[in-house]
Steps between C-alpha positions, in 0.01 A plus 500: 500500500270636234421164340164490337245259608534178300171395355399160362666443170771759558867378492596416858853386418708546192824329428717655224795344329597290798829303472647286782824302491680274742859509380495375136150364531220727371187418698285780348563686169333840418154395617211755523154436614235642729234382751175691516300550817239235551620243263645149529829522307686160425864458424583158326787332335722206510729419799787759518306750290549778772155506649592472877789739440234754359295476819817537712566827312149629558514440876852627548683172559708555186610839368522484119808663335290659236156642462233652726206391716215742552244421768192717556653780296839499684824374348672284746872414536673255722179436703537236772234230552376646838452839312308336222287323772440828673383653161248220452682221309485163653604140370513134531785276400568184293597306812268558794668751736303453825586454865452132523475476878241785526123470461311595192355804688844607618659474158227715342534750790864557400363657190354780706841610641527811283149606606572479870592836663548400871858481614667199670463647842131564486445167339693325784287689762188409316267773582326793335561572132727180466217270624242670276720493195576131550142411514410696186790339295392150637142581373633588162700179481194294615315656200770378266485142660124500430550630139752232428290227669777387739316534823563137587876538490530839660688372807692225316888537467530559123797234486223245547291613215484350142694706240175646343378632831833647567481694182163631610637608829779687321238674278319591829815657640556711180140619527550607856712773383204635302702539187415709185720277291526129579781303336448129487778268409378165376201498748377168366831311474480148644128506534249241398201594269258570792755725689567688170128561447479632864795731452376632167164588674684683791713691259198615301311585813802704635507688174114552486416550869806692625569671180870374519722519202672170444806391307561139489752246361343170410602191292145363451388657176137406560504691824680801332256518209197466726571765766728758346404828336833533329802270457872584451732232365875496580755269336872508571444825684334677214138583433360303204128552553251739682127534474160352589496130543373413150771720339777327697347149440531546120834684497747291300801623701328363815405179351846444379651588843272238671495234235826549315825303546677768710305393822 
């Protein structure tokens, strides 16, 4: 399609003047920001600020009424989530969205669906290319399980796992799609301190070892300031701050939004 190769530090995704409304409720108001290849980009803000709505616009779950999204040099319009996934955008959710009756291994295997080329008939017959492909995908998933240090629960139904481990399995499923851009919606919500430290380490390792660009929503300000390259702040659907962590930490608008009487 003539898209130039995106190098580390180049803009991978650009959001320009996005607005999103649900009836009379304005969820996002004229927000512009970008995500550069190879960075950890955080979106923060009080509850109801429009953070999840922004991720939903990026991965095609919502279609904004105004503005444009450019991904890898191509302007996108009305993209659906499966199309975003096929182009290298994966995400996790605030509330764990796993198949509770399936094992850790099988849940992560579902993240390989878009990578599988065998059709249903050859898969049912289980011979030739289908068998070889299945084994290759399983090896890839086993590597993710090793990477996330969850070998001990690989055969355990995820519904039996504590919440922190379920979040790790969901991260594994997203990684199974080999995303270029990984959207993480509150990956540490509901975790204790030890689980948060583990998740921080895995996020940084994914960014460093796989070269995956990460955009995350997180309420724990200590975590955000420790692991992010740049931070955007939303409040009531509008952008009130954007920059490196130290700039955001000392931004008076941000301080007022978090500490003022409005929240």
